[in-house]
N, C-alpha and C positions, 0 to 999 in steps of 0.2 A: 680299391681303386674306384669301383662304381660309386661308393659313398662319397668320395672326394669329388668326383665329377658331378654327382647330383647336388652336392652342397654348393659347388661353384655355379651351377646353372641356376639354382634358387637364388643365390646372392645376386647374380647378374639380373635376374628377372625382377627382384625386389628393388634393386637400385635404379632400374629403368622406370619405375613408377613415378609419376609426378605427384607432388604434394598439392592438395587443394588449398583454398584460401583459409586462413585462420578464422575461426568463428568468433563471434562476439563473446565477451566474458558473460558468465551466467547472470550477473546482476546488472548488466548494461541497460536492461529494460525496466529496472525498478525506478519508479517515479516518486519523488518526495515533493510534497507541496510546501509552500511557504507557510509561515504561521499567520493565520487570518483571524482577526478579532470581529466578533459579532455582538450586537447590542440587543436589548430587550425588544426593540421595534422590529428586529429581523425575524423574530419567532412568531408563530401562529398557534393560537390555542384551539384544540379540537373540542368537539362537544362533550367528550369524556373528561376534559380537563388536562389532558396531556399537551405538552408544548412541543412543536415540531419546527425544525430548521432544515430547509433544503439547501444543500450546497452543490453548486454546479461543479462537476468533475468529469469533463469530457474524455479523459483517458481511461475511464472505467468502461470497458467494452463488455459485450455479452460473454466473451471468452473469459474475461477476468471474473465476472460474476459466477460463471459455471465452474471454472477450474483454478483461478488464481486466488489472490488474497488481498484484501484491503484492510489496513489497520488505521484507526482514527485515534488521535491522542488529544487530550485536553491539558492545557497548562494549569496544573493543580496549584502551584505556587510559583514564586519567582524563578526557581531553578529546576523544577521537576515536570516532565511530561508523563502523564498517566494514560495508559491504554484504556480505551472503552471496550466493553461496558465497565462502568465503575460507579461506586456510590461515594459521593463526596458531600460531607456535612449533611448526611441523610437524604440527599437528592440522588436518585437513580438516573444515570445518563447512559443511554444505549445508542446504537446506530444500526442502520440497515443500508443496503446498497441496491441500486438498479443501474442499468446502463446510463452513464453520464451524470449520475446523481448519488450523493451521500445524504441520507436523512438522519439527523440527530434528533433523538427523542428524550425529553426531560420529564420525569415523573416525580411526584411528591413536592413540587416546588414551582414557583413562578420565576422566570428568568429575571434576575436583578443584577444590573451591572454588566460589564463587558466579560465575555468568555472567549478564550483564544483556543483555536483548534489547528491541527495539521494532520495530514494523512500520508500514508505510504501505500502506493498501488503496485502490486507485485503480480506480473503475469505468471502463468503456470510454469513456463520454462525457467524463469528466474527463481521461483519458489523451489523447484526441484534441484536447481544448481546450488542452492544455499541451504541444505537441510539442517545445518547446525545453528542457524541464526534464531535467536529468541525474538520473534517479531513483536512481542509484548513490551520489549525493552527498547525504547526509542534511542537511547545512547548507543546500544549495540547495533541497531539498524543503521544509524547514520554513519557508522564506520565503513559500511560497504562503499567500495569505490565505484564511481561512474553513475551515481544516482542523478537522474535528470530532475531539476526542480521546475514546478509549474505553480500557478497561482490558484487559490480557491476564491470563489465569489458566491455570495448568497444567491440562490435561485428562487424562482417563483414556486410556491407551494402548488402542487397539482391538485385540482379539484377532486 
């Protein structure tokens, strides 16, 4: 009898609890950029011969730099987005991030013709909420629901 009474009291106590607001889905804060095309005149050559392209990305915060993830993709051909770093036709293409900026680096070649990039900015909470996503595969990443799209623009190279 005591067990039944205890079970009834616990049921009453649990049913009296109010539910909180439903949280955002884990990928709601993932930001996908548009495809942006850059031309040779957008790149700056360093004294070491490396070519740099600074891309303004205001959604990259210090928290994203420290705990999140940024993936940059280059359109390698008409139908394929390739994750950086990559070597394409002998040209090594890398990237680095800092708050509000993506810097693309090209080694072993001079930028010739238009190159198209896009990025995905993943805050730490969204990265943890999507552990099974292959972030190197853009086709898989774009299947995430609720990705907010923003524009990329070439930024000034910092001295």
